[in-house]
C-alpha positions, 0 to 999 in steps of 0.5 A: 092884589090882597083882600081884607078880610075883615071887609069880607066877613065884617060879622067875625070879629076875631080873624082866626075864627074864619079858619073853622067857619062855614062859608055861606052863600052871602060871604061868596056874594060879599066877596064876588061884590067886592072883588067886582068892585076892585076889578072896576077900580083897576080898569076905570069905570068909562064904558068901551067906545064901540069902533062903528057909530050910527049917524045919531051917535056921531052927531051928539059926539059932535054936536051938530045937525044932521045936515052938517053931518050929510055935508061932511059926508058929501065933501068926504071930510067923514068916511062912511059905510053904508050897511042895510040902509044904516050909516055907520061911521068908524070912531077913530076917524072921528077922533082924528077929525077932533084931535088933529 
């Protein structure tokens, strides 16, 4: 990956001066921001999906009511794990239901 020196140091018109210039905190922050932008572009801006989802997240994802979600649990369509009173659903199983 090549970083454009003009983009890093816009205030310097002659790039040969970069060899004789002290790097400041502002320059480093500028570099970090540009590097972060390039990493985000490379990886994409999508946030990773968690492996386990709570009931409210599943309802939003499937656009269903709490009763429908309960019916999916009861009839075995959607498996779940209950930990400390909170029900968790595996995201990959939900994807299988959405994309048979």
